[in-house]
N, C-alpha and C positions, 0 to 999 in steps of 0.2 A: 861651216858657218851657219849657225841656226838663230842668229840674233839680228834685230834691226835697231839701229841707233837713229833717233829722231832729234834734231835740234829744235829748241823752242826758246821763247823768251824766259829768262830767269824769273821764277815765281809762278810760272804757269805749267810746271811739270805735271801736276795732278790732272789738269785739263787735257794736256797732250796724251797722257797715259790712258785716261778714260776714253778718249776719242779713238786711239789706235786699237784699244782692246775691243771696243764695240764694232768697229769697222772690220777688223781682222776676223772676228767671230762671224760677221755677216758674210765674209768670203770663205768661211769654213777653214780658217787658219787659227789654230788654237794655241794659246800660250799664256804668258803673264807678263805684266810690266814691272820693271824695277824703277823705283823713283827715289831720287835724292833731292831735297828741296834746294832751290836756288842754284842748281848746278848748270842749268842751261841745256840739258838734254835728258832723254828718256831712253831706256833700253827695253825693247819688247823681245822676250825670249820665247821662241816657238818650241812646242813639244817635239815636232817632227823636224829632222835635220833639213830637209829640202824645202820646208814651208817658208822660210825667210826669203829665199829667192823668189818663190812663187808669189809671195805677198807683194813685193815691190815691183813685180811684173803685172799683176792683175788688179791691184787696188789703185785707181787713178790718184796720183799725188795731188792733183788739182782739187780733190774733194776734201783734203785735210785742211782744217782751219788753224790749228795751233802748231803744226810742224812747219819749220822753215826749210828743212832738208832731211833726207834719210838715206841710209845705206845699209847693206848687209855686212855683218862682221862676225868675227870669231871671238875667242876669249881675249881679255885685256892682256896686252903685252906689258909686263912689269919690269922695272929696274933695268931698262936697256943699258948695256955697258957704254959708257961715254966714248970708249975707243972704237966701238963698232955698233952703232945703233941700226945700221942699214940691213945687215944680214938677217936678223930675226924678222924684220918686216918683209923682206924678199921671200923668206921661207914661208911665212904666213900666207902670202899671195900665190905662191907656186902651186899650180894645180887648181886654184880657185877661180882664176881669171887669167886671160891672156889677150894680148893685142888690144889693150885698153887705149883710149884716145886722149886721156888727160889725167893729170895728177893734181890733187888738191890736198895740201897739208894744212889742217885747220885746228881751231880751238873753239870751245864753247864761248858764247858771248857773255863773259863775266869780267868783273874788274880784276880778279886774280889771274886771268888768262892773258892780260894785255902784254906783260913782259914775255910770256911764252910765245906770243905771236911773232915777236922779232926772231926768235930761234927758228920757228917754222919756216919763215921766209928764206933764211939762210940754208936750212936743211933741205929744202925742196930741190935745190940744184944737184947736189950729189946723189940724192935718192932717185931723182928722175933719171940720171945717167945709169945708175945700177939697174933700175927696172927696165930700161931700154936694152941694156946689155943682156939681160936674162929673158928677153922676149915677152915680158909682162906688159910693157908699154911700147906702143908703136914709136918709130923714130921721129914721127911728126904728129902734131895734134890733129885729131879727127873727131868732129862733133857728133858723128853718128855712132861712135863706139862707146862702151861703158867708161865710167869715170872711176878712178881709184881714189879712195878717201883714206887719209891718215889723220885721226882725231887725237891730238894730245890733250889729255885732261890734267896732266901734271908733268913736271920734268921727268923724262924717262918712262912715262906711262902713256900708252896710246892704244886706241882701237883701230883696226885695219880692215878695210873691206872695199866694196864697190857699189855703185848705183848705175842705173840705166839712163842714158842721155835722153830717151824719149819719155821718161816718167820720173822726173826729179826737178829740183830747182836749178836753173842754169847759172845761178849766181854763187860766187865764192862765199862759203859759210851760209848760203841761203839768203844773203843780204845784198840788194842792189846798192852800189856805192854812189851816193848822190851828194852833190855839193850845194849847200844853202846859198841861194842867190842873194847877193848883198842888197838888191833893191826890192826884195819881197817884204810885204808888211808884217809877216809873222812866220815862225818856224813851222807852223802847221801846213805850210805849202808843200813840205816834203812828204806829207801823208798822201796827198793826191797825186804827186808825181810818182811816188813809189807804187801807188795803186795802178796807175797807167802801165808801168813796167810789168807788174805782176799779172794784171787781168787782160791787157790788150796785147796780142802778139805784135812784135815789132813790124812785121810785114803788112799789118793792117792799120798802122798809125795814119798813113796818108789818107785812108778812106774814112776811118772812124774818129779821127781827131783832126779834122780838116779845117783849114782856114775858111772863114765865112760862116761857119755853123753858129747856131743860136743855142745858148745855154742858160740855165737858171741855177743860182747858188742860194740855197736856203740857209739862213743863219750865217751870212757872209762876212760880217764885220770882224776884223778890219780889212779882210780881203786876201787872206793866205791862199784859199782855194780859187778864188776869182783870178788871182795872179796867174795860176797855171793855165786857165782858160784863155785869158788875155794874151799870154805868151804864145799861144797857138793860134792867135789871130781870130778868136771867136768873139761874137757879140754876146755880152752877158747881162742878164737881169739879176742884180744882186739884191737880195731881200733880207733886211735886218733893220731893226729900230735904231741900231747904233750907227756910228759914223764910219764910212769907208775911207781908206787911205786916199789922199788927194792925188798921189801919183797914178793910181788906177783910174780915177775919174778924169784925169787930164788926157788919158789915151783916147777918149771919145768912144771907147768900145763898151763902156759900162753904164747901165741905167740903174740908178739906186732907187729901190722901193722901200720906204720906211713903213714896214708892215709885218704882221705876224706870219711866219713861214707856214703855219698850219692852216691859215685862211687864204693865203695868196693863190690866185689863179693866173696862169700864163696869159700875157696879153696878145699872143700870137699862136698859130697852130703848127709851127714848124720847128719846135724845140727838139734838138737832138739829145742834149745832155742835161740831166738834173743831178746836182751834187749837193750834199747836205752833211754838215758837221755840227748839228744842234745838240746841246746838252739837254736830253729829255729821256723819258722812259723808253727802253728799246722797242717795246711792242707798239707804242704810239708812233714812233718814227717808222717802223717797218710797215705799219698799216698806211701811213701817208705815202710811202714810196709805191706801194701796190696801187693806191688810188691813182697816182699819176700814170702808171703803166697801163692800168685797165682802161682809163679814160682816153688813152692815146695821146696824153699831153707831152710825152717824151718817148725817146727810143731806148735810152740807156740811163741807168742811175748808178752812182757810187755814193755810199753813205756809211756813217759809223754808228755802231751800236755800243753805247756806253754800258759797261758791265757792272753788276753789283759785286760786293766784296766776297760773297759766298755763292755757291752753285753757279759758277760762271759758265761751265760747259752746258749745264741744263738750260740756262738762259739763252745761249747761242742756238742750241738745237731746237728749242721751242720756237724761236723767232724765225729761223730758217724754214721750219715746218709750216709756220703761219704764212710765210711768203709763198711757199710752194703750193699750199692748199688754195689760197685765194687766187693765185694766178691760174691754176688748173681749173678751178670752179668757174672762172670767167672765160675759159677757152683760149687762154693766152699761151702761145708757144714761147718758150723762154730758155735762157741760160742763166744759171745762178751759181755764184761762187762767193766764198768768204775766206778771209785770211787775217790772222793777227800779224800785221805788218811790223817791220823793224821800228818804224817811227810811231807806231801805236803804243799806247800805254795800257790803261784799263779799258780797252775797247777792241772791237773787231771791225774790220772794214769789209763791206759787202758790195758786190757788183751784180746787177741784174740787167739783162738785155732782152728786150722784146724782139722776137723773131717773126717777121712777117712771112707767112707761107702756110701751106696745108699740112706739112709734116711736123709733128710734135718734136721739139728738141728739148732735152733736159740734161743739164750738167750740174745737178745738185747733190750727187752722191747717194741719193735715196733709191 
């Protein structure tokens, strides 16, 4: 198995391919990307057989912006016989992996794959039984063991392989399954909720998303992101010249400031969270976020970078470099991650965290 499949948002295959090519090369894994527009995945084929496995072990998945999930795989299995689709898959995995802890039968996130997803759910049960019988899958799920992936790209056509549970997305198809709250002011609320799931480890939520914290939401109207903060019992300063949803104002947790988000200064010195979903040039937003971190006005930020129609990967890398350079120049220890989330469209969500301490911490993939 000398290939790596990466799931991505349909329409962003070129950006995903450019990213994995650059970062694989930096890890001295050489190969080339195969790209088909709007298919929802990219294949990176390594020149050396063992390099695909080495890549998904040594390149931190957290540093990838455009990939939702990845796994090592072999050649495409074509025209699986309807009377026995299981045997070719078992044969492909035999000798490649054993005692895996989980099976995921998935599809790319495209409209064409929706019907195929129904088949995948039914097919998972007999395939799981066969893999257990052949010792490829443990009799019980185990989170610390590798995960087997079967990606159907068309009826009877699939890629088969595995990922490592300590270096992949924990979510099926790389997508957290979230339900839109009926009382939320807008669907944008799901962007921030997904960002919390992706960027904040679940065992740190009680500490980092705690009741009673103070937060600022720049460009808050009508309150989709503020809703997520209020839901977690935070006190929120919502900054926007527009009108906030009355349901949020009625909670008593929101103070509305009719002001320009680029000129607003926090009214108190114990702000934990700054969130921002303003429609503005990416570099201007990135610089504003750095200003807040450098001045110590907040501890953590989550914000969106709105991407141009062309050179989207270049735009993202330039702005992440800008963030890194400015934070480093000011002696700030930090964590920095970015991801194109499922609920994002022509944008990328960024999380930055100021680390108070003497030991530099960097998680920006540079």
